[in-house]
N, C-alpha and C positions, 0 to 999 in steps of 0.2 A: 460446480465442478473445474468448470472451463476456465476461474476467477482461480479457484486451487493453485489449479495446473501453474499457471504466468503467473500466478505471487511466487511456488516451489521456485521455478527457474526462476524468475530476478534474483530473491535472493542467494540461491545457487552460483548463479552468471557474479554477482557481486562480491563474493568472499574467495570465489576464483582467479576473480579479477585480474586481483596485483603478484598471487604465484605466473597466472598464464602471459603476462607483460614481459617476464621475464622469461621466458623459457623461450630457445629458439623455435621460429615455426618445421610441423611438419612436411615432407616432402609432397613434394603435390602427390596424390592419390592418392596417400595413407588417410588414415585416420584415426579416431584416437578407439583402445578399446571399447571403453564404453556407452558412444554414439555412434551405432550403424547406419548407415542409408537407406531409404523404405523402399523397399521394394517393388509397391504399388504403384500403378503408371499414374504421372499428374501431368494436370493440364501446362502448356508450355507456358502459359504468367503464374501458374500457382507454386514455381519453385520449386525445391527437394527438399521431402520434412527428413526431418533425424531423429534415432527417441535412443533417447540415456536411458541404460539398462538397471546402474544402481547409482544408490548413493555413495559420493569419495567422503574422505571424514576434513575434510575440512570443507565439508557445501551443509549448510540448513539450509529444514524444509518450512512453509513461512509455516504450516502449525503449530512448528517445536520451539517458533522464535520468535512467534508473539508471547508474551510474558515473560520474557528474557529479564531478567535484572539489567539495572543502569545503574550505576556507582558516579556521584561524582571525581570530581578532581580531590576533594580530602576522602576517597574511600569510603563515603557513606553512604547508605542505599537513597538513592532517590523518588527512585518509582521502578518502571516494568517500561514495554516498548507496547504496546495498545495497536496499534494496526500498525501496515506499510502503505504508504505513497505511493502509484508510477503510476510511467504513460501508457500511451496506449500502445507504446512498442515495447511495449515490457520492463522498462528502466526504471530503477528504482529511482526514487525523486527524494524522498525523508523518511523518517522514520518517528511515528509519532508515540510522545513518549506521557502518561500520562504517571504526572507529577504531583507529591502530597499528598494530602485523606490520607481516610482508614480507609480501607478496605471499599475504594474506588467515589468514594461521599466527600466532598469534598474537592475532589481531587481538580486538574487542569492537565490539558492535553496540549503537550508544547511538541512542534516536527520540526526534525533536526537535519540536516544533508545526512548519508552516511560518511562523507569523508570529519564526519566529525567525532565519529566514536573511535576505539580505540576497544577492540577485542581480549580481553585478560582469560585464559586459558582455567577451567575450572578448577582444583584442585583435588585431591582424594579422593573424586569420584563427581566432584558438582561439577556439575552445568556451568560454561562459559557463560564471560558476563560485560558488558559493554559500560564502557567506560567512557569521560567525557570531559575536556578541557575546562566546565560549570562546578561550583559550587551549590547550590536546591537556593539559596537568595539570587543567585541570580537567573535559574530555572524561572522560581516566583514571580520574576517581574520579566521575562519574558514573555510577547504577544500571546494567546492564547490562539491556540489550532479549529480554523473553524473549514471544518467540509462544506463541498459544495451541494447544493439543493436546487434540480432544477427548477425554474419558473412555473409555478400554477395554472394550470391551464382555465381562462377565461368562468364560471358557470352560468348556466344557463337559467334563467326562470322558471317559476314554477304557475303553471294560472291551477283555478279554479277543476278545469280538467283532468292535469297531469301537467308537462314536458308542451312550454310553447314554442320550443326549438329558436329561443328570443329574446329578443324581451318585450313585452306589448302592449299597444301605446297605451297613453293617460289618458283615464275619461275624465280631469280637467281639463277642460280645454277651455282654449279665449269666451267670450258672449259671441255672439254671431252675428253678420251685422244686418239682421234684418227688421 
């Protein structure tokens, strides 16, 4: 649940950042009607919490953003957003796009920074799409995206009586000098 909330906030922040950058700053002491400061007491080091009351028309939910069609420079569908990569602060680093294949089989995943895409509004009630300045051949030649996999912990040996808690001494000892 927390992961979905962070992803939703990150996608929404990305999509409105351009509009906010052009808007004048509100006077100090006022806040947007959609964002209300928390009334709960916070520890001095925790900062204040802001609640978002509703989604704006220019914001996307991550649950709806995944699966968004991606079009090439020649207006051909080349894939769809399969995941969103963001850092621990919530900043979106890349959109992972599943390219090619048939129903996900044989597809490769490439990750592109958000500024690689243009949002094209959907027409006649259709969903918005993302457009790249690349074509299918260029994406097929791009390096595959590899998700991080944490190192696996070392395994312990199992003895005849169960866990040994480590390695067993060797039974093949060199001959003693008796």
